[in-house]
N, C-alpha and C positions, 0 to 999 in steps of 0.2 A: 564432437557435435556433428550432426548431419543436417542437410537442408530439410529433412523430414521431421526434425524435432519441432515440437510445439513448446513455447516458452511461457511458463506461468509464473508471474511475480507473486510470491507468497510473503506478504509484508506485514509488519506491525502497522496498525493504523497511524497515520500522520508521521510516517517514517521517511517521506519523500517519494511515495509510490508513484504519483502522477508525473513528477519530474523525471524519475528514472524511466518510466514507461515512454514518455515523450522522446527522451534521448535515444532509447533503443529502437523505437519505431522510426525515428528519423534515420538512424543508421541502416535500418532494413528497408527504408523507402516505403513504409506503410503509413496510411492515414487513419485507418479505422482504430478507434480507441474503445476497448471493451472492458467491462468489470464483471467479475463473477462473484456472486454472493451465496451465502449459505445460512439458512435459518435453523438454529439449533432446536427450536421449539417444534417446528413442523417437519424437520428433516428434509427440507426442500432447497433446491438451488434456484437462482434467478440470474439472468444476464442483462446487463444494461449497456447501452451505447453512451459514450461520454462526449459531451460537447464542450465542457470545461471542467476544471478540477474542483470547483466550488460547489460541493454537494451535488454535482451533476449526476452522480451514480445513484442518487436516492429517488429519482422520479422519472427516469427515462428508460423504459424497458424496450428491449428489442422487439420488432415486429417483422412480418414478412416483407414489408417494403424496404427493409435494410439489406436485401439481397443475400439472405442466408441460403445454405445449400438444401434446405428442405422447407416445404410449404406449410407444414402444420404448426410450426412454432410461432406463437402470436403474443409473446410477452408473459405467458403463464409461467408459474413456478413448475419445476420438474424434479422428480426424485431419482431418475436414472442418471448416475454420474457419467455414464458412457456417452451421453449427449455432448459432453465437453469435447469429444473427439470431432464432432461436427461443427460445434460453435467456434472452436479455436482452430484455425487453419494451419497447415504445415508451414513452418518458417515464420509464424506470427507470434508476437508478444501480447499477452493479456494480463490485466491486473486482477488481484484478489487479495483478501485477507484470510484465505483459507488456511486452516491448520493441517498438520500432517494426517490426522485421523479423518479429515473430511474428503480426502481423495483416495479411493481404493487403490491399493498398491499395484494391482494388475494393470492399471493405466500408466504406470511409471515408464513403461517401455516407449510410450509415445510422447512423454513430457520431459523437459528439463525445468527444474524449479529454481527460480532466482530468489533466494531468501534474503530480504532486505530488512536490516535492523537499525535501530537508533537508540541512544540512551533514553532511559525512562523519563527523565525530567524534560528532555526535548520533546518527546511524544506528548506528554501531558500538557506542557505549555502551548504547543502548537494546536493540539486538539481543542483546548478550552478557548483559546483566542479565536480559532476558526468558528466555533459554535456561537461565540459572542457576535462575530461578524455576520454569520448566517441569520441570527435573530434580528439584526437590523435589515437584512436583505429580504428574507422570506421565512418567517417563523415556522411555517408549515413544514419546512425541511429539517428542522432541528432534530438531533438525536433524541430518542425517546426519554433518555434519562434526564434531559434538561427541561422537559415539558412543564415541570412544576416550579420552575425558577424563571423569574422575569429577567432575562439577560439584557433587555433593553434599558433597564433602570437598575443596573448592578451597583450594589454597595460593596466597595472593596473589602469591607470587613467580612463579607460573605465568602471571599475567595478561598481562605483556608478550608472551610467546610466543603466547598465545591471540589477542590483539588483532592481532598481525602476521599470524598464520596466517589469521584470518578476513578481514582486509583484502585480503591477497594473493589469496584465493579469489574475492572479490567484485569485484576490479578490472575484469575483462572485462565483467562484468554492468553495473557502473556506467557504463562507456564505451558499451555498447549502449543504455542508457537515455537517454543524452544526445541520441540521434538524434530523440527526440520533439520537440525544439525546431524541427525542420525540417518538421513536419507542419502544414499550414494548417488542420487540424481539431483542433489541440491548444490547450487553454487552460492556461496555466502558473499555478501557485499554490505557495507554499512553506509549510513547517510553521509558521513564525512567524505568517504571515498567518492560517492556520487557527486556531491556539490563541488568538490575540489578537483574532480577529474584526476584522481590519483592513478599511479601505475596499475593498481588492481582494477580500476574502472576501465582503463585503456585496454587491459587484457580481456575484460569481459566483452567489450565492444569488438575486439578482434575475434573472440571465440564465437560470438553469435553471427558475425558477418562472414567468417572464414577468410578474412582478408587482412593484410598488413595495411593499416590506415595511417595516413599522414596527420600531422598536427593540424593542418588546415582543414582536413575533412572532419576531424573530431570537433574542432571549434565550430564548424558549420552545423553539426548535429546539436551542439549545445545552444547555438543561436536560435535554431528552429524550436527547440524545447522551451527556451525562455520566452519566445513570442507566444507560445501556447499557454503560458502561465498568466492567464487573463485576470485572475482573481487572487493572486498571492497576497500574503499578509504584508501590509505596509508597516513602517515603524510605529505609526499611531495606533495600529491594531494590536500591537504586542503588549497587552495589559498584564498578562501573566508571563513572567520570565522563568528561565531555567533555574536561576539562583533562588527565586521565590519558592519554586517547587522543592528544590533540594532542602531549603531551610524548613519548610513545613513538614517534609517527610524525613527529616534528619534522624529521627528516633524510630523510624519504621523499619523493622528487621527485614521484611519482605522486599521493600524498596532496595535496600543495599544488596540483598541476595540476588535479585534479578539483574541489577547492573553488574554485579560480580560475574554472573553467568555469561552475560553478553561480552564482557571484557575477556573472559576465558576463551570464548569462541574465537575471537579474532587474534588472540595471542597464539592459539594452538591450531589454527586452520589455515589452509592455503586455497587459493582460487584454483579450481580444477581446470 
């Protein structure tokens, strides 16, 4: 890695993206939090500045007042992926849920991709619990697939149908995300490594900073990231559990196939 690398987190949704981003930015001494989106229907990108992780990327577009290096960008969508080279500064970490095909390969020389994954049941439980909390906080920010469901008056008998519906919608996206394993510019890390600060996470921190870090320094990065988790799920918010998701999807072949693929990745890969 070099100081000129740009780091783009390419994560599964609800895999711990915001927390990983906060830890890495604390390590790099950066405060700006940015999220890159891609719209498969319009083939357009969008960039958002994040003030918190609670649906914060859904309604806060970047504008010129945010001190970007060019004056014409005013929060509009854009189709030229090379604008990512201007939006994401050298030595900066930015979040996304972009798939391998959504970033032209000729940009790879300027990016290192941090591929963050989590088991499927963890993703689904976290995603649905978050949407339920968002419904109480501001229903206008809900993911579009939940707009026909009243999550503020949820009947627990509806949960199996919601879990199956959400999983079926996300399956093509999960499959697309798996192609990151074939990029020689991708670094693989999983949710458990991040939250437990495993040796793999310590190595990632050393790679992006280019320094040998003390345990005290790393603990400081995590403390900063935890302070930024202003809207994390509390125990009372966790209506859907991982065990519930596993039980409901226990006979779903694709569910088991995807988790087997993720397990294979981490058994057979090493942190670059």
